[in-house]
PDB file of N, CA, C and O in Angstrom:
ATOM      1  N   MET A   1       0.839  -1.184   0.000  1.00  0.00           N
ATOM      2  CA  MET A   1       0.000   0.000   0.000  1.00  0.00           C
ATOM      3  C   MET A   1       0.880   1.241   0.000  1.00  0.00           C
ATOM      4  O   MET A   1       1.862   1.305   0.739  1.00  0.00           O
ATOM      5  N   SER A   2       0.538   2.221  -0.816  1.00  0.00           N
ATOM      6  CA  SER A   2       1.332   3.444  -0.894  1.00  0.00           C
ATOM      7  C   SER A   2       0.936   4.426   0.204  1.00  0.00           C
ATOM      8  O   SER A   2      -0.167   4.365   0.747  1.00  0.00           O
ATOM      9  N   THR A   3       1.850   5.320   0.512  1.00  0.00           N
ATOM     10  CA  THR A   3       1.606   6.350   1.508  1.00  0.00           C
ATOM     11  C   THR A   3       1.305   7.653   0.802  1.00  0.00           C
ATOM     12  O   THR A   3       2.002   8.038  -0.137  1.00  0.00           O
ATOM     13  N   VAL A   4       0.277   8.322   1.250  1.00  0.00           N
ATOM     14  CA  VAL A   4      -0.095   9.622   0.697  1.00  0.00           C
ATOM     15  C   VAL A   4       0.251  10.676   1.735  1.00  0.00           C
ATOM     16  O   VAL A   4      -0.087  10.536   2.910  1.00  0.00           O
ATOM     17  N   ILE A   5       0.927  11.737   1.294  1.00  0.00           N
ATOM     18  CA  ILE A   5       1.270  12.837   2.184  1.00  0.00           C
ATOM     19  C   ILE A   5       0.543  14.090   1.707  1.00  0.00           C
ATOM     20  O   ILE A   5       0.508  14.387   0.513  1.00  0.00           O
ATOM     21  N   GLY A   6      -0.025  14.807   2.644  1.00  0.00           N
ATOM     22  CA  GLY A   6      -0.660  16.081   2.341  1.00  0.00           C
ATOM     23  C   GLY A   6       0.191  17.201   2.904  1.00  0.00           C
ATOM     24  O   GLY A   6       0.577  17.160   4.072  1.00  0.00           O
ATOM     25  N   ILE A   7       0.487  18.192   2.095  1.00  0.00           N
ATOM     26  CA  ILE A   7       1.333  19.298   2.523  1.00  0.00           C
ATOM     27  C   ILE A   7       0.590  20.608   2.316  1.00  0.00           C
ATOM     28  O   ILE A   7       0.031  20.853   1.247  1.00  0.00           O
ATOM     29  N   ASP A   8       0.588  21.435   3.331  1.00  0.00           N
ATOM     30  CA  ASP A   8       0.009  22.779   3.233  1.00  0.00           C
ATOM     31  C   ASP A   8       1.158  23.775   3.240  1.00  0.00           C
ATOM     32  O   ASP A   8       1.731  24.067   4.289  1.00  0.00           O
ATOM     33  N   PHE A   9       1.493  24.296   2.059  1.00  0.00           N
ATOM     34  CA  PHE A   9       2.503  25.342   1.959  1.00  0.00           C
ATOM     35  C   PHE A   9       1.807  26.671   2.178  1.00  0.00           C
ATOM     36  O   PHE A   9       1.384  27.324   1.224  1.00  0.00           O
ATOM     37  N   GLY A  10       1.688  27.066   3.418  1.00  0.00           N
ATOM     38  CA  GLY A  10       0.986  28.303   3.739  1.00  0.00           C
ATOM     39  C   GLY A  10       1.879  29.517   3.599  1.00  0.00           C
ATOM     40  O   GLY A  10       3.097  29.398   3.461  1.00  0.00           O
ATOM     41  N   THR A  11       1.273  30.665   3.634  1.00  0.00           N
ATOM     42  CA  THR A  11       2.022  31.917   3.536  1.00  0.00           C
ATOM     43  C   THR A  11       2.944  32.097   4.737  1.00  0.00           C
ATOM     44  O   THR A  11       4.097  32.501   4.584  1.00  0.00           O
ATOM     45  N   SER A  12       2.444  31.801   5.914  1.00  0.00           N
ATOM     46  CA  SER A  12       3.221  31.998   7.139  1.00  0.00           C
ATOM     47  C   SER A  12       3.788  30.709   7.705  1.00  0.00           C
ATOM     48  O   SER A  12       4.854  30.718   8.322  1.00  0.00           O
ATOM     49  N   THR A  13       3.078  29.585   7.501  1.00  0.00           N
ATOM     50  CA  THR A  13       3.518  28.308   8.058  1.00  0.00           C
ATOM     51  C   THR A  13       3.320  27.191   7.051  1.00  0.00           C
ATOM     52  O   THR A  13       2.582  27.331   6.075  1.00  0.00           O
ATOM     53  N   THR A  14       4.001  26.071   7.310  1.00  0.00           N
ATOM     54  CA  THR A  14       3.893  24.875   6.486  1.00  0.00           C
ATOM     55  C   THR A  14       3.633  23.683   7.403  1.00  0.00           C
ATOM     56  O   THR A  14       4.252  23.550   8.459  1.00  0.00           O
ATOM     57  N   GLU A  15       2.710  22.821   6.984  1.00  0.00           N
ATOM     58  CA  GLU A  15       2.400  21.626   7.746  1.00  0.00           C
ATOM     59  C   GLU A  15       2.299  20.448   6.789  1.00  0.00           C
ATOM     60  O   GLU A  15       2.053  20.624   5.596  1.00  0.00           O
ATOM     61  N   ALA A  16       2.494  19.224   7.331  1.00  0.00           N
ATOM     62  CA  ALA A  16       2.366  18.013   6.514  1.00  0.00           C
ATOM     63  C   ALA A  16       1.741  16.907   7.359  1.00  0.00           C
ATOM     64  O   ALA A  16       1.938  16.846   8.573  1.00  0.00           O
ATOM     65  N   ALA A  17       0.981  16.031   6.689  1.00  0.00           N
ATOM     66  CA  ALA A  17       0.332  14.916   7.374  1.00  0.00           C
ATOM     67  C   ALA A  17       0.249  13.714   6.445  1.00  0.00           C
ATOM     68  O   ALA A  17       0.304  13.854   5.223  1.00  0.00           O
ATOM     69  N   VAL A  18       0.116  12.529   7.039  1.00  0.00           N
ATOM     70  CA  VAL A  18      -0.119  11.289   6.308  1.00  0.00           C
ATOM     71  C   VAL A  18      -1.359  10.623   6.898  1.00  0.00           C
ATOM     72  O   VAL A  18      -1.788  10.955   8.003  1.00  0.00           O
ATOM     73  N   ILE A  19      -1.916   9.697   6.164  1.00  0.00           N
ATOM     74  CA  ILE A  19      -3.049   8.922   6.662  1.00  0.00           C
ATOM     75  C   ILE A  19      -2.506   7.613   7.226  1.00  0.00           C
ATOM     76  O   ILE A  19      -1.856   6.850   6.511  1.00  0.00           O
ATOM     77  N   ARG A  20      -2.770   7.353   8.502  1.00  0.00           N
ATOM     78  CA  ARG A  20      -2.377   6.100   9.161  1.00  0.00           C
ATOM     79  C   ARG A  20      -3.604   5.505   9.823  1.00  0.00           C
ATOM     80  O   ARG A  20      -4.268   6.148  10.636  1.00  0.00           O
ATOM     81  N   GLU A  21      -3.890   4.276   9.463  1.00  0.00           N
ATOM     82  CA  GLU A  21      -5.055   3.573  10.011  1.00  0.00           C
ATOM     83  C   GLU A  21      -6.334   4.386   9.827  1.00  0.00           C
ATOM     84  O   GLU A  21      -7.197   4.433  10.704  1.00  0.00           O
ATOM     85  N   GLY A  22      -6.430   5.029   8.654  1.00  0.00           N
ATOM     86  CA  GLY A  22      -7.623   5.773   8.301  1.00  0.00           C
ATOM     87  C   GLY A  22      -7.749   7.151   8.914  1.00  0.00           C
ATOM     88  O   GLY A  22      -8.772   7.811   8.732  1.00  0.00           O
ATOM     89  N   LYS A  23      -6.727   7.607   9.641  1.00  0.00           N
ATOM     90  CA  LYS A  23      -6.787   8.921  10.285  1.00  0.00           C
ATOM     91  C   LYS A  23      -5.563   9.756   9.908  1.00  0.00           C
ATOM     92  O   LYS A  23      -4.469   9.217   9.741  1.00  0.00           O
ATOM     93  N   PRO A  24      -5.750  11.085   9.772  1.00  0.00           N
ATOM     94  CA  PRO A  24      -4.593  11.934   9.472  1.00  0.00           C
ATOM     95  C   PRO A  24      -3.682  12.074  10.692  1.00  0.00           C
ATOM     96  O   PRO A  24      -4.144  12.252  11.819  1.00  0.00           O
ATOM     97  N   VAL A  25      -2.390  11.989  10.438  1.00  0.00           N
ATOM     98  CA  VAL A  25      -1.384  12.140  11.487  1.00  0.00           C
ATOM     99  C   VAL A  25      -0.399  13.212  11.035  1.00  0.00           C
ATOM    100  O   VAL A  25       0.225  13.088   9.981  1.00  0.00           O
ATOM    101  N   MET A  26      -0.265  14.250  11.828  1.00  0.00           N
ATOM    102  CA  MET A  26       0.668  15.329  11.496  1.00  0.00           C
ATOM    103  C   MET A  26       2.103  14.828  11.580  1.00  0.00           C
ATOM    104  O   MET A  26       2.447  14.063  12.482  1.00  0.00           O
ATOM    105  N   LEU A  27       2.943  15.261  10.634  1.00  0.00           N
ATOM    106  CA  LEU A  27       4.371  14.946  10.669  1.00  0.00           C
ATOM    107  C   LEU A  27       5.107  16.033  11.433  1.00  0.00           C
ATOM    108  O   LEU A  27       4.725  17.202  11.386  1.00  0.00           O
ATOM    109  N   LEU A  28       6.151  15.650  12.129  1.00  0.00           N
ATOM    110  CA  LEU A  28       6.927  16.601  12.924  1.00  0.00           C
ATOM    111  C   LEU A  28       8.161  17.059  12.154  1.00  0.00           C
ATOM    112  O   LEU A  28       8.721  16.307  11.357  1.00  0.00           O
ATOM    113  N   ASN A  29       8.577  18.298  12.401  1.00  0.00           N
ATOM    114  CA  ASN A  29       9.792  18.823  11.785  1.00  0.00           C
ATOM    115  C   ASN A  29      11.006  18.455  12.653  1.00  0.00           C
ATOM    116  O   ASN A  29      10.883  17.678  13.599  1.00  0.00           O
ATOM    117  N   PHE A  30      12.160  19.010  12.329  1.00  0.00           N
ATOM    118  CA  PHE A  30      13.384  18.695  13.065  1.00  0.00           C
ATOM    119  C   PHE A  30      13.330  19.129  14.530  1.00  0.00           C
ATOM    120  O   PHE A  30      14.040  18.576  15.369  1.00  0.00           O
ATOM    121  N   GLU A  31      12.498  20.107  14.834  1.00  0.00           N
ATOM    122  CA  GLU A  31      12.335  20.568  16.217  1.00  0.00           C
ATOM    123  C   GLU A  31      11.201  19.833  16.930  1.00  0.00           C
ATOM    124  O   GLU A  31      10.811  20.206  18.036  1.00  0.00           O
ATOM    125  N   GLN A  32      10.677  18.790  16.291  1.00  0.00           N
ATOM    126  CA  GLN A  32       9.581  17.981  16.834  1.00  0.00           C
ATOM    127  C   GLN A  32       8.287  18.778  16.992  1.00  0.00           C
ATOM    128  O   GLN A  32       7.496  18.520  17.899  1.00  0.00           O
ATOM    129  N   GLN A  33       8.079  19.754  16.097  1.00  0.00           N
ATOM    130  CA  GLN A  33       6.869  20.568  16.082  1.00  0.00           C
ATOM    131  C   GLN A  33       6.042  20.219  14.850  1.00  0.00           C
ATOM    132  O   GLN A  33       6.596  19.818  13.826  1.00  0.00           O
ATOM    133  N   GLU A  34       4.720  20.366  14.941  1.00  0.00           N
ATOM    134  CA  GLU A  34       3.840  20.111  13.807  1.00  0.00           C
ATOM    135  C   GLU A  34       3.833  21.267  12.811  1.00  0.00           C
ATOM    136  O   GLU A  34       3.607  21.060  11.619  1.00  0.00           O
ATOM    137  N   ILE A  35       4.079  22.471  13.293  1.00  0.00           N
ATOM    138  CA  ILE A  35       4.003  23.663  12.454  1.00  0.00           C
ATOM    139  C   ILE A  35       5.409  24.224  12.238  1.00  0.00           C
ATOM    140  O   ILE A  35       6.171  24.410  13.187  1.00  0.00           O
ATOM    141  N   THR A  36       5.737  24.489  10.971  1.00  0.00           N
ATOM    142  CA  THR A  36       7.041  25.044  10.614  1.00  0.00           C
ATOM    143  C   THR A  36       6.837  26.405   9.959  1.00  0.00           C
ATOM    144  O   THR A  36       6.081  26.512   8.994  1.00  0.00           O
ATOM    145  N   PRO A  37       7.496  27.447  10.463  1.00  0.00           N
ATOM    146  CA  PRO A  37       7.387  28.748   9.792  1.00  0.00           C
ATOM    147  C   PRO A  37       7.876  28.642   8.343  1.00  0.00           C
ATOM    148  O   PRO A  37       8.875  27.976   8.071  1.00  0.00           O
ATOM    149  N   SER A  38       7.177  29.292   7.426  1.00  0.00           N
ATOM    150  CA  SER A  38       7.576  29.314   6.018  1.00  0.00           C
ATOM    151  C   SER A  38       8.684  30.354   5.854  1.00  0.00           C
ATOM    152  O   SER A  38       8.448  31.478   5.410  1.00  0.00           O
ATOM    153  N   ALA A  39       9.889  29.946   6.222  1.00  0.00           N
ATOM    154  CA  ALA A  39      11.045  30.849   6.182  1.00  0.00           C
ATOM    155  C   ALA A  39      12.285  30.053   5.799  1.00  0.00           C
ATOM    156  O   ALA A  39      12.446  28.899   6.196  1.00  0.00           O
ATOM    157  N   VAL A  40      13.158  30.686   5.021  1.00  0.00           N
ATOM    158  CA  VAL A  40      14.421  30.072   4.627  1.00  0.00           C
ATOM    159  C   VAL A  40      15.485  31.161   4.591  1.00  0.00           C
ATOM    160  O   VAL A  40      15.197  32.311   4.261  1.00  0.00           O
ATOM    161  N   GLY A  41      16.708  30.793   4.932  1.00  0.00           N
ATOM    162  CA  GLY A  41      17.782  31.777   4.920  1.00  0.00           C
ATOM    163  C   GLY A  41      19.131  31.111   4.735  1.00  0.00           C
ATOM    164  O   GLY A  41      19.235  29.888   4.640  1.00  0.00           O
ATOM    165  N   ILE A  42      20.151  31.933   4.687  1.00  0.00           N
ATOM    166  CA  ILE A  42      21.531  31.469   4.607  1.00  0.00           C
ATOM    167  C   ILE A  42      22.265  32.071   5.796  1.00  0.00           C
ATOM    168  O   ILE A  42      22.249  33.287   5.988  1.00  0.00           O
ATOM    169  N   ASP A  43      22.917  31.213   6.605  1.00  0.00           N
ATOM    170  CA  ASP A  43      23.607  31.712   7.793  1.00  0.00           C
ATOM    171  C   ASP A  43      24.991  32.249   7.431  1.00  0.00           C
ATOM    172  O   ASP A  43      25.375  32.257   6.261  1.00  0.00           O
ATOM    173  N   ASN A  44      25.730  32.694   8.436  1.00  0.00           N
ATOM    174  CA  ASN A  44      27.053  33.291   8.215  1.00  0.00           C
ATOM    175  C   ASN A  44      28.067  32.321   7.617  1.00  0.00           C
ATOM    176  O   ASN A  44      29.059  32.745   7.025  1.00  0.00           O
ATOM    177  N   SER A  45      27.821  31.016   7.770  1.00  0.00           N
ATOM    178  CA  SER A  45      28.712  30.000   7.210  1.00  0.00           C
ATOM    179  C   SER A  45      28.319  29.584   5.805  1.00  0.00           C
ATOM    180  O   SER A  45      28.996  28.761   5.189  1.00  0.00           O
ATOM    181  N   GLY A  46      27.216  30.151   5.285  1.00  0.00           N
ATOM    182  CA  GLY A  46      26.758  29.811   3.945  1.00  0.00           C
ATOM    183  C   GLY A  46      25.821  28.621   3.901  1.00  0.00           C
ATOM    184  O   GLY A  46      25.486  28.134   2.821  1.00  0.00           O
ATOM    185  N   ASN A  47      25.392  28.146   5.068  1.00  0.00           N
ATOM    186  CA  ASN A  47      24.469  27.015   5.144  1.00  0.00           C
ATOM    187  C   ASN A  47      23.027  27.498   5.129  1.00  0.00           C
ATOM    188  O   ASN A  47      22.718  28.579   5.631  1.00  0.00           O
ATOM    189  N   TYR A  48      22.144  26.685   4.544  1.00  0.00           N
ATOM    190  CA  TYR A  48      20.721  27.009   4.563  1.00  0.00           C
ATOM    191  C   TYR A  48      20.155  26.756   5.946  1.00  0.00           C
ATOM    192  O   TYR A  48      20.527  25.789   6.610  1.00  0.00           O
ATOM    193  N   VAL A  49      19.263  27.617   6.376  1.00  0.00           N
ATOM    194  CA  VAL A  49      18.497  27.427   7.604  1.00  0.00           C
ATOM    195  C   VAL A  49      17.022  27.559   7.243  1.00  0.00           C
ATOM    196  O   VAL A  49      16.654  28.339   6.364  1.00  0.00           O
ATOM    197  N   ILE A  50      16.183  26.789   7.929  1.00  0.00           N
ATOM    198  CA  ILE A  50      14.753  26.804   7.621  1.00  0.00           C
ATOM    199  C   ILE A  50      13.937  26.898   8.902  1.00  0.00           C
ATOM    200  O   ILE A  50      14.453  26.704  10.002  1.00  0.00           O
ATOM    201  N   GLY A  51      12.676  27.195   8.742  1.00  0.00           N
ATOM    202  CA  GLY A  51      11.739  27.160   9.858  1.00  0.00           C
ATOM    203  C   GLY A  51      12.019  28.189  10.934  1.00  0.00           C
ATOM    204  O   GLY A  51      12.302  29.353  10.649  1.00  0.00           O
ATOM    205  N   GLU A  52      11.933  27.732  12.192  1.00  0.00           N
ATOM    206  CA  GLU A  52      12.104  28.620  13.348  1.00  0.00           C
ATOM    207  C   GLU A  52      13.456  29.334  13.322  1.00  0.00           C
ATOM    208  O   GLU A  52      13.550  30.520  13.637  1.00  0.00           O
ATOM    209  N   ARG A  53      14.491  28.599  12.947  1.00  0.00           N
ATOM    210  CA  ARG A  53      15.830  29.193  12.924  1.00  0.00           C
ATOM    211  C   ARG A  53      15.919  30.330  11.911  1.00  0.00           C
ATOM    212  O   ARG A  53      16.509  31.374  12.192  1.00  0.00           O
ATOM    213  N   ALA A  54      15.340  30.127  10.748  1.00  0.00           N
ATOM    214  CA  ALA A  54      15.343  31.174   9.720  1.00  0.00           C
ATOM    215  C   ALA A  54      14.477  32.357  10.146  1.00  0.00           C
ATOM    216  O   ALA A  54      14.840  33.510   9.913  1.00  0.00           O
ATOM    217  N   LYS A  55      13.347  32.079  10.762  1.00  0.00           N
ATOM    218  CA  LYS A  55      12.471  33.150  11.222  1.00  0.00           C
ATOM    219  C   LYS A  55      13.182  34.015  12.267  1.00  0.00           C
ATOM    220  O   LYS A  55      13.061  35.240  12.247  1.00  0.00           O
ATOM    221  N   ALA A  56      13.919  33.378  13.175  1.00  0.00           N
ATOM    222  CA  ALA A  56      14.674  34.117  14.187  1.00  0.00           C
ATOM    223  C   ALA A  56      15.815  34.912  13.542  1.00  0.00           C
ATOM    224  O   ALA A  56      16.095  36.040  13.948  1.00  0.00           O
ATOM    225  N   GLN A  57      16.464  34.329  12.547  1.00  0.00           N
ATOM    226  CA  GLN A  57      17.560  35.008  11.858  1.00  0.00           C
ATOM    227  C   GLN A  57      17.075  36.251  11.125  1.00  0.00           C
ATOM    228  O   GLN A  57      17.825  37.216  10.981  1.00  0.00           O
ATOM    229  N   TYR A  58      15.825  36.238  10.658  1.00  0.00           N
ATOM    230  CA  TYR A  58      15.270  37.354   9.909  1.00  0.00           C
ATOM    231  C   TYR A  58      15.355  38.668  10.677  1.00  0.00           C
ATOM    232  O   TYR A  58      15.533  39.725  10.072  1.00  0.00           O
ATOM    233  N   LEU A  59      15.231  38.618  11.986  1.00  0.00           N
ATOM    234  CA  LEU A  59      15.295  39.834  12.799  1.00  0.00           C
ATOM    235  C   LEU A  59      16.648  40.525  12.702  1.00  0.00           C
ATOM    236  O   LEU A  59      16.721  41.754  12.694  1.00  0.00           O
ATOM    237  N   LEU A  60      17.728  39.735  12.626  1.00  0.00           N
ATOM    238  CA  LEU A  60      19.077  40.301  12.576  1.00  0.00           C
ATOM    239  C   LEU A  60      19.640  40.421  11.167  1.00  0.00           C
ATOM    240  O   LEU A  60      20.421  41.331  10.888  1.00  0.00           O
ATOM    241  N   PHE A  61      19.253  39.511  10.274  1.00  0.00           N
ATOM    242  CA  PHE A  61      19.814  39.478   8.925  1.00  0.00           C
ATOM    243  C   PHE A  61      18.718  39.322   7.874  1.00  0.00           C
ATOM    244  O   PHE A  61      18.677  38.307   7.179  1.00  0.00           O
ATOM    245  N   PRO A  62      17.829  40.307   7.744  1.00  0.00           N
ATOM    246  CA  PRO A  62      16.735  40.174   6.776  1.00  0.00           C
ATOM    247  C   PRO A  62      17.226  40.064   5.334  1.00  0.00           C
ATOM    248  O   PRO A  62      16.524  39.518   4.483  1.00  0.00           O
ATOM    249  N   GLU A  63      18.420  40.574   5.053  1.00  0.00           N
ATOM    250  CA  GLU A  63      18.950  40.502   3.688  1.00  0.00           C
ATOM    251  C   GLU A  63      19.349  39.073   3.303  1.00  0.00           C
ATOM    252  O   GLU A  63      19.488  38.771   2.117  1.00  0.00           O
ATOM    253  N   ASN A  64      19.534  38.193   4.294  1.00  0.00           N
ATOM    254  CA  ASN A  64      19.910  36.802   4.037  1.00  0.00           C
ATOM    255  C   ASN A  64      18.776  35.825   4.319  1.00  0.00           C
ATOM    256  O   ASN A  64      18.994  34.615   4.371  1.00  0.00           O
ATOM    257  N   THR A  65      17.565  36.349   4.501  1.00  0.00           N
ATOM    258  CA  THR A  65      16.441  35.513   4.912  1.00  0.00           C
ATOM    259  C   THR A  65      15.184  35.897   4.137  1.00  0.00           C
ATOM    260  O   THR A  65      14.924  37.074   3.888  1.00  0.00           O
ATOM    261  N   ALA A  66      14.417  34.889   3.764  1.00  0.00           N
ATOM    262  CA  ALA A  66      13.148  35.123   3.060  1.00  0.00           C
ATOM    263  C   ALA A  66      12.005  34.539   3.883  1.00  0.00           C
ATOM    264  O   ALA A  66      12.055  33.385   4.309  1.00  0.00           O
ATOM    265  N   ILE A  67      10.979  35.350   4.097  1.00  0.00           N
ATOM    266  CA  ILE A  67       9.782  34.884   4.788  1.00  0.00           C
ATOM    267  C   ILE A  67       8.560  35.261   3.951  1.00  0.00           C
ATOM    268  O   ILE A  67       8.600  36.199   3.155  1.00  0.00           O
ATOM    269  N   GLU A  68       7.496  34.527   4.143  1.00  0.00           N
ATOM    270  CA  GLU A  68       6.219  34.806   3.468  1.00  0.00           C
ATOM    271  C   GLU A  68       6.389  35.047   1.970  1.00  0.00           C
ATOM    272  O   GLU A  68       5.878  36.028   1.429  1.00  0.00           O
ATOM    273  N   ILE A  69       7.098  34.158   1.317  1.00  0.00           N
ATOM    274  CA  ILE A  69       7.397  34.272  -0.110  1.00  0.00           C
ATOM    275  C   ILE A  69       6.128  34.320  -0.954  1.00  0.00           C
ATOM    276  O   ILE A  69       6.087  35.006  -1.975  1.00  0.00           O
ATOM    277  N   LYS A  70       5.084  33.587  -0.528  1.00  0.00           N
ATOM    278  CA  LYS A  70       3.859  33.541  -1.336  1.00  0.00           C
ATOM    279  C   LYS A  70       3.266  34.922  -1.565  1.00  0.00           C
ATOM    280  O   LYS A  70       2.599  35.143  -2.575  1.00  0.00           O
ATOM    281  N   ARG A  71       3.497  35.851  -0.650  1.00  0.00           N
ATOM    282  CA  ARG A  71       2.968  37.207  -0.814  1.00  0.00           C
ATOM    283  C   ARG A  71       3.663  37.942  -1.963  1.00  0.00           C
ATOM    284  O   ARG A  71       3.150  38.943  -2.464  1.00  0.00           O
ATOM    285  N   LYS A  72       4.829  37.444  -2.376  1.00  0.00           N
ATOM    286  CA  LYS A  72       5.614  38.123  -3.408  1.00  0.00           C
ATOM    287  C   LYS A  72       5.431  37.515  -4.792  1.00  0.00           C
ATOM    288  O   LYS A  72       5.946  38.050  -5.775  1.00  0.00           O
ATOM    289  N   ILE A  73       4.702  36.401  -4.881  1.00  0.00           N
ATOM    290  CA  ILE A  73       4.472  35.770  -6.175  1.00  0.00           C
ATOM    291  C   ILE A  73       3.711  36.737  -7.073  1.00  0.00           C
ATOM    292  O   ILE A  73       2.714  37.330  -6.661  1.00  0.00           O
ATOM    293  N   GLY A  74       4.185  36.887  -8.292  1.00  0.00           N
ATOM    294  CA  GLY A  74       3.530  37.778  -9.246  1.00  0.00           C
ATOM    295  C   GLY A  74       3.987  39.225  -9.162  1.00  0.00           C
ATOM    296  O   GLY A  74       3.510  40.070  -9.919  1.00  0.00           O
ATOM    297  N   THR A  75       4.910  39.521  -8.247  1.00  0.00           N
ATOM    298  CA  THR A  75       5.424  40.883  -8.145  1.00  0.00           C
ATOM    299  C   THR A  75       6.770  40.957  -8.865  1.00  0.00           C
ATOM    300  O   THR A  75       7.302  39.941  -9.312  1.00  0.00           O
ATOM    301  N   GLU A  76       7.300  42.141  -8.970  1.00  0.00           N
ATOM    302  CA  GLU A  76       8.598  42.350  -9.587  1.00  0.00           C
ATOM    303  C   GLU A  76       9.754  42.124  -8.613  1.00  0.00           C
ATOM    304  O   GLU A  76      10.916  42.124  -9.017  1.00  0.00           O
ATOM    305  N   GLU A  77       9.434  41.931  -7.328  1.00  0.00           N
ATOM    306  CA  GLU A  77      10.476  41.798  -6.306  1.00  0.00           C
ATOM    307  C   GLU A  77      11.298  40.548  -6.506  1.00  0.00           C
ATOM    308  O   GLU A  77      10.760  39.471  -6.762  1.00  0.00           O
ATOM    309  N   ARG A  78      12.614  40.695  -6.388  1.00  0.00           N
ATOM    310  CA  ARG A  78      13.538  39.558  -6.507  1.00  0.00           C
ATOM    311  C   ARG A  78      13.869  39.042  -5.129  1.00  0.00           C
ATOM    312  O   ARG A  78      14.028  39.810  -4.179  1.00  0.00           O
ATOM    313  N   ILE A  79      13.969  37.751  -5.033  1.00  0.00           N
ATOM    314  CA  ILE A  79      14.285  37.090  -3.755  1.00  0.00           C
ATOM    315  C   ILE A  79      15.715  36.606  -3.806  1.00  0.00           C
ATOM    316  O   ILE A  79      16.202  36.018  -2.840  1.00  0.00           O
TER     317      ILE A  79
END
């Protein structure tokens, strides 16, 4: 039997779930949370950071971090 995953790429958050024994079960991120902020960035070492870490980095380094990308779709703004 195949596994079906449902993903909600929201403007502010992202969530994912699978069906197990006929019921939806939320998947956890690396921080063991069901909800992940829709944020991505590059840290001082050049590594990608995502979720809570990227959202926190945005306060200090907004030029290296992108949040709420869906709001920018269709605009002239470059990411």
